[in-house]
Structures are given as C-alpha cells and as structure tokens.
N, C-alpha and C positions, 0 to 999 in steps of 0.2 A: 730765554732758552734758545740756543742756536738751532738753525734749521739744517739738520744733517742729512746727507744722502750718500749711502755707501761709505760712511765714515768721513766725508768731507763736507765742509760748510757749503751750503747752496750758493752763497755769494761767490765762492771760488770757482764753482762749476760755471756759473753764468759769466763770470769775468773772463775765464779762459776761452770759452766758446765764442763770446762776442769779440774778444781781442783778436783771435786768429781770423775769424770771418771778416772783420772790418779792416784789419791790417792788410790782408791779402787783397781785398777789394780795392783799397787805396793804391796799393802797389801796381795792380793791373791797370787801373785807370791812368796812373802816371806813365806806364810803359806804352799804353795806347796813344797818349799825347806826346810820346817820345821825349820824356823828361830824362835827365841824366840820373846816375846812381843816387846822388844826394837827393834829387827831387823825388825819387821813388820812396826813399826812407822817410822824407819829410811828409809826403802825402799819405803814406801808410800810417804814420804815427798820428797825424792830425785826424785821420778817419777813425782810428781806434780810440783816441783819447780826447778829441776835441769836444764831443758832446758832453762827456763827463766833466770837463773843466768848466764849461759854460753852466752846467747844472749846479756845480759846487758854488759858483759865484752867486747864483740866484737863491739857493736855499741856505746859504750861510756856512758851507763847509769850506775850510781853508784850501785855497788852490794848491798850496804847497804839499797837500796830501798826495798829489800826483807823483812826487819824488819818492814816496814811501812804497810805491807799487813796483818795486824792482823786479819781481817775478814776472809781472805782466809786460813790463817794458822789454825784458829779455825774450819773452814768448813772441812779442810783436816783431822784434828785430830778427829773431830766428825765422819766423814765418815769411818775412819779406826777403830775407837772404835766400831762402829756398826758392822763392818765386823768381828771383833773379837768375838762378842757375839751372832750374829744371828745364827740360826740353820744351820748346814752344808748343808742341802738340799736347803736352800736359796742361799748359795754361789754357789752351782752347777747350780742353775737356773740362777744366775747372769752370771756365766761363759758361759752358753749357749747363752747369749746375749752379751758376752764379746766383740766380734768384733764390735758390734753396738756401745756400749758405748765407746770403744777405738776410733772409727771413730768420735764420737762426740768430744772427747778430742782433737784428731788430728786437726779437722776442727776449733774448737774454739780457740785453742792455736796458730795455724798457722796464722789465720787471725789477732788475737791479736798482734802477733809478727810483722807481716807486717805493721799493723797500727802504731805501735811504730816507726818503721823505717821511714815510710812516714811522720809522724808528725814531725820527726826530720829533714826532708828534705834530707834524705840520698838517694843515687842512687839505681838503680834497683837491682844490685848485693847484696847490703846490705839488701834490703827488702826480697830477696829470702833467704839469709842466716838466717835472723831473723825469717822468717816463718818456715823454716825447723828445726832450732834448738829449737824454742819454741814448735813446733808441735810434734817433734820426739826425741829431745835431752834427755828428761827425761826418755823415754822408752829405749833408748840406754844405758844410765847409769844404769837403773834398771836391764836390762838383763846382763850387764857385771858384776854387783855386785852379781847377782844370778848365775853366771857361765854359762850363756846361750849365744847362738849366738844371736846378736841383731836382733830382728824381722824385723826391717826396712831394713836390708841389705840382707835378703835372702828370705823373704816370699813374699806374693802377693804385688803388687804395693802399696806403702805406702807413702814414703817421696815425691814421684813425685807429688802427689796431693797437698802437702804443697808448693811445688815449684810453681805450677799453681796458688794457692791462693795468694802467694806473688806477682806474676806477675799481677794478676787481681787487687789487691789492689793498687799496684804502678801505674797502668795505669788509675786509677780513676774509675774503674767499680764498686765501692762500696761506692759512696759518699752519698747515702741516706740510711736510716735504712732498707728500703725494699730491695735495692740492696745488702746490707751487709748480710741480712738474707737469701736472695736467694743464695748468694755465699756460705754461711755456709751450707745450705741444699745441694747444688751441690757437695761440697767436701765430705760431709757425704755419699751422694748417690754414688759417683764414688768410694769411698773406699769400700762400701758394694758390689758394682758390681764387684770390683776386687776380693773380698773374694768369692763371689758366683760363679763367672766364672773362678776363679783362674788365673786371668791375672798376668803375670810376665814380667818384663823387660828382654831383651835378656841377656843371660849369656854364658860364656864359661867355661866348666869344664875341669880340667886336671886330674881328677881321672881316674885311670886305665891306664894312659899313662906313658911311661918311657921316659927318656931323651936320650936314646941310639940311635944309628944310624939305618939305614935301614938294614933289614935282608939280609944276603948274598944269 
C-alpha cells in the first residue's frame, strides 16, 4: 500500500525536497570555490544524486535507475539554474538558512533511503547504511570535490540522525503517512538543535602531541 500524503506518494515529496535542498547546496559551494558554470551543475548534481547512486550500488538497486528520475533531474537543473541568476543577496539570504535546508535534505533523503532498504526486505544494517549514504553521501562527495573537509565528519552531529532515521524506519515506526511525516520533522528538528547548541560526538585530537617518550 503506497504511503500517500495530500494525494502524492511520500517518496515523491521526500525526493523533491531533498533534490532541491542538496542541488542548491552543491551549486552554492561550487560558486564559493569559483567553479565555472559547468562545475556548478556538476557539483549540484553530484550533491543531489551521488548518495543515492552509492546506496543503489550497495543494496543491489540498478544504478541505471538514476536515468529514470527525469523529473528530479529537471528539478535539480532548474534549482541550480535559478541559483546562477538570482541576485547575490538572495544567495546570502539562502545561506543564512543553509543549515535548515540542509537538514531538510538530510531528513528527506535518509528516510527515503531507509524505505528503499525496508521495502526490499533488507536487514537493519542495510537500512542504516542506506539512510546514511542517501542522507549524507552526496554532501561528502560534494565537499571532497570542493577540496573541503566533509561536513558530516567533523561538524555538529549530522549523520547520526540519519542512523536513527534508518533504525526508526526499519522498526516500523513510520508505517503511516502521519508517522513518516513526524519522523521527518523529528530528524530536521534534531539536526537544527545540533547546530544551535553545537552538539558534537566525542572526539580525540592528536594535534599538538608528539610521539616521543616521556621527558627525563
């Protein structure tokens, strides 16, 4: 039974939200790094679809399904084209809301990825991997191509919320449209709380330390 919300399959809602948020994110990063027009489109497309392609490779979905997503490719291209022509002050305004839109993309794609895995009858580990890769894989590829440290590996808690989304979907806590939408909002909210309060996972730094023995 399809998960419908206002007459549309929830997959479509999540895909559209995530595609726009991530495509614009990639385009802005490309412009910040002074890439040319082709670079803007390449980085935007990689951000929007890269995580899904890697996910498909790992859970056994044909990679060629990407070419069946004509609507989402058009949406991504349109979003990036608008990013190229809107006034710079609009982009700065978008950037001030960047974490929020990025959280929307994270939540939408993580849930979508987990739903793919669950519908294929895959185990919990596969649902988690699918959620993390779909939710943050494109951003990792974007940052690496832009010569930056991947945001998800050093900034406020990010991929962890995708893990929890994958667990929730696999446990069946999102079987109705209402539950699915509640999970979507919860992931967005937790990501934004992480940004606001600068929550971070434990880390161990080796900076400023030497490998030498104890002083005499």
